[in-house]
N, C-alpha and C positions, 0 to 999 in steps of 0.2 A: 155084448156089443155086436152089432150087425153092420157090415160093410155093404151098403145098399147099392152102390155103384162106383166104380173106379174107371174113369175115362171111357165111360159108356154113354150111348144115346139113349139107353132105355129108360123108361120112367121108373121112378123109385118103387119099392115094394110097399103095398099096404101093410100097416101094422094095427093089430087090435087095440093098441093103447090110443089110437088116433080117434077112437069112438068115444073117449072118456070126456065127460063134461069139464069144460074149463070156464072159469069165471072171468070172462073177457072185458077189455075196454077197448079203445080205438086200436085197430090193428097198426103195427109198426112197418110192416112190409109196404114199400112203394113201388109202383110200377110192376111190370111183369116180371117174374122171376127169370134169371138168365138161363140158358140153355144147360142142362145137366152135363152134356159133353164137354162144357167150358171148364169144369171142375176136375182136379185129379182124384179126389176122394171125399166121399161123404159118408160120415158113420152115424148110426143111431144107437143110443145107449140107453139101457133100461135096468133099474135096479127096483124090483117091486117093493121091498121091504121098507126102503126109504122113501118111495115115491118118486124117485129119479127118473126123468125122461128128458134126453138131451140129444142134440144134433150138433155134430161137429163137421163143419164144412171147410174142406182145404181147397182153396181156388189154384194157388201156385206155390211151388217151392223152387222156382227158377233162380231167385236171388238169394234163397237161404230158408231156413224153418219158417213155417206160417206162422206169423204173429198176428194175434188179434183177441179182442176181449170176450168174456163170456156174459151173455145177456140173460137175465132170469126174469120172465115176463108172463103173465097169464094170457098166452095166446088163445084165441077162440078154437083153434083147430091145429092138427098137425101140419096141415098143408100150408097154413098162415106162418107156423113157425119154420117151416122148411123154406119157404120163399123167402123170409128174412134172413135166414143163415145164409142162403146163396147170394143174396144181393149184397149182404154186409161182408162177406168174405171176398167177393170179388172187389169190392170197394177198398178192402184192406190191402189187397195186392198192389192196387194202383196207388194207394195212399203211401204205402211203405217205398214203393218204387220212386215216386215224385220226392219223398222225404230224404232220398239219397241212402236208405238203409239197407244193408245186406239181409233182408228178411223177405219172405214170401208173405202171401196174404191168407188169413183164415179167420173163422169166427165160429163161436159155439152159441148155442141158445138152450137154456133150461126152460121147459115148459111148465109153467105154475106161477101162483102167486107168492112172491118171496116173503111176504110177510106171514103166510100162513104155512108154507112148505118148507122153507129154509131151515136146515138144522146142521149140526156138525157131521152127522152120519151121512146126510146126502151129499155135503160138499166132499167129504173124504172119498165117498163112492165115485163121484164124478172125478175126483183127482186120479183114482185108479184107472179109469178109462182114459184120460188124457195121457197118463204114463204109459199105457199100452201102445200108444202111437209113437214111442221110442223117439221123441224129439222132433218129429215131423210137424207138430203143432206146439206152440207156446202160448199159454193163456195169460189173461189179465183181466182187469176190471172192466165193466160195461154198466148199462143200465140194471139196476137191481142187484149188483154186487159191489162189494167193497174191499179196500185193502185187507182188512181184517178177514174177509172170506178167503182171500188169496193165501193168507197165512194157514188157514186150515186145510185148503186144497193141497198146499205145499208139503202137508204131513204125509201124503201119499204120492206125491209127484215132484220130480225134479224141475219140470219144465213149466214154472210159473214165474210171473213178473207182476209188477205193479203191487208189491208187499208193503207192509207198514214200515217205517223207518227204524224202529227198534229191531226188526227182523231183516235188516240190511237192504230194504226197498227204499223206493222213492217217495212213497206216499201218494198223496192224492194228485193224479195226473191232470186234474182241472187247471192247475196252476198254469202250466205250459200250454194247454189247449186254449185257454183264454187269451194268453200272451201271443200265440200264434195266430189266432183269428184277428186279433187287433193289428198285428203287422200286415196280414193279408189285406185288411180293410184299408190301411194306409196306403199300400200299393196300389188298391183299386181307386182310391181318391185321387193319387198322383196321376193315373191313367185318365181319369174322368175330368178333372178340374185342373191338373198341372201342378197340384201341390198335395203332399201327403199329410198335411195337418187337416185334422178333423175339428179343429176349434170352431165352434159356432155352428157346425154341421147338425142337422136335426137326425137322430138315429133311433130307429125303432128296433127294440130287441124283444123277440118272441121267446119266452122261456128263461126265467131267471133262477135257475136251480144252480148246481155246482159251477158249471162253466158260465152260464149266462150272468150270474150275479159278479163273477170276477171280471167279465168283459165290461160290465157297466162301471166297475171301478176304474179301468183304464180310460174308458170313454170320458167319464166325468173328470178325471184328472187332465185329460186332454183338452177340456174346455168344451166338449160336445154338449149339445141339448138332447137329453135321452127321454124316450118314451118307452114304456115297458107293458107287457101283458103276460099273464100266466094263468093257467087253469087253477092254480092253487092260490088263493087269496093271501095265505100266509106268507107266500113267497114274495108277493108284490109288496106287502107291508114291511117286511124285513129290510128290502132294498130301500124303500121310502124313508124307512127309520134312520138309515145310514146316510142317505143322500136325498134330503127333503125337496130338493129342486126336481127331482126326477117325476115325471108325468106317468099316469097310468091310462092305459086304454081298455075299453071293456072286453075286448077279445081280439083274435087275428084280424078278422075282417075290419074291425074299427081301426086297427093299427095300420093295416095296408091302405086303407082308404084316407088316411090322415096325411098331413103335409110333411112327411118324412122324406129325407133324401137318402138314406141308406137303411136297408131292411136287414137285420140279423136274425135269421131263424135259428134258435138255440134250444129248440124243443125236440119233438120227434120228427119222423120223416113225412114227406109230402107236404111241406108247408105250402108251396105253390102248385096250384093244380088249375085245371080248366075252368072251375067254378069261380076262383078269386083272382086269377091273373088280370082280369080287367080293371080290378080295384087298386093295383099296384102302381103308386106314383113315385116310388123311389128311383133314383138314378143307379143305385149300386145295391146288389144283393151279395151279401157275405156274411155267413154265420157259421156256427159250430155243428149244427145238426147234420146227421148223415143222411144221404138220399133226399135232399131238400126238394128236388123237383119230382112231382108225383109220376111222371112217365117220361120216356125219351121223347124227344121233339120240342119239349118246353124251352130247351136251351136256345133253341133257334128262333122261337117266338120272342124270348126275351131280347135276343140280339137284334132281331128286326125292329123292335121298339127302342133300341139304343140303350137298354138297360145293361150295365156291366155286371156280369154274373162271375164272381170268384169261384171256381170249382170247389165244392165243399171239402172233398178228401184232400186237397191241397193245403187250404188254410185251417183246417182243423186237425193237422197231423202233429202238432205240439205235443199231445198227450202220447201218442206212440213213439215219439221221439224220446220223450221222458222215460217211458217204460223200457224201451230198447236199451236206453243207455244204463239202465239197471243191470243188465245181463252182464256187463263187463265190470261191474263195481260202480255204483252211481256217483256221478259228480254233477251238482246242479249248475254250476257255471258252465261246464262243457255242454250239457244238454239245452241250456238257455241260449247258449251261442249258436247252436245248430237250429233251434227253433226260430231264432232271429233271422235265419236265411229265408224263412218263408216269405219274407217282404221281397227279396229279390227273385225268387222262384215265381211268385204270383205276377211280378212286372214282366218277367220274360214270357210267361204264357199269354198274358194279355197283349204283348207286343206281338208275339207270333200270330195270334188270333186276328190281330188287326191286319197284319202284312199278308196272311194267307186267305183273309176274307172267310173264316170259319168261327163258330162261337168258341169261346174259351174252353169249355168243357171238352170239345173236340181236339183242341190243341193240347190240352193236358193229358188227354188219353193217348194220343199220338207219342208224346214224350215218354210216358209210362211204359208204353208198349215197346218203344224203341230200347229203353234201358233193359227191360226184362228179357228182351230178345238178344241183345248184343252182349250184355254181362251174362246173362244165363247160359248163353252158348260156351262160354269159357270153361263152365264146369265139366264140360265134355272132353276137355284137353287132359291126356293121361299124364300124370306127374309121378307115377310110381307109388310104392307103398310108403 
């Protein structure tokens, strides 16, 4: 394991492993990576026998240990993997702060195709690296990893959450992620239309995987008209088999250009970019994906057009609330009650944004930074051994 930089403004060190070919698909990283100096610690991990190449990024431990999932993905380069880890770990710090958790923000990425590379040995090797950080980073599931994988990581590491129910975990965190997004969407609807009801509203959901299909369940139950799209035709078919009234769009652009009133990005990052912004007809953007806006500045363009953007890391925090609850012994009702508070948090952010004349993303950032500063400062008060 190599600590490439800790509280340093110097560029990260090149690594020969970065020259290896990766079977890539669309990059996950969106926008420019944050400045390295903003992160407390970034470590590069490599175990040649298992093929493990991982990056663990710790953005902040001001509120507590850095909590964030492990993403297993076939990045096209080490640069792309690093950018994703930096962006996601920063977002986790803000997400955990706004969720009211006593957790800092971190994220890990494993470079490679999980269908080809994932093995018990690799996951256990990764667990050894996480354990070496002595609790500064607590890992969980993300794209490409499952609760069963966390059970394997936990055989080498104590700092693991998101485990299976038989092993004392909370199981699939998509349950409360989707629930929280639904609460945030209801709050955005109340802000935009004066009522939190989504009955009769036309909602477009991009990505109907683990979280997206559960969000569709909530929306259909609420009486919304739902249109979906997904790069996986099988995912669309499964939703339509369960909910025959759900419509399907050909792709994201087709979805955005349609007569939807709410756009819910629940796939990968960068759903809204300079190329498709003009297509967006929805009054509200509220979804589960991380880093939904392709670059900074788009939040202002949305606000200028009167589009209500519910900050992604606020409304999609139900999953991290679920896995954080697991650390103290999981109780679903307690975790769900905390995730339900996403409604009030979203309302507060949208109200502040309106009062101060700033985009909701800016209002959310300010609240998160204030909590990290004010509560994090208390850790410097000496209370004795």
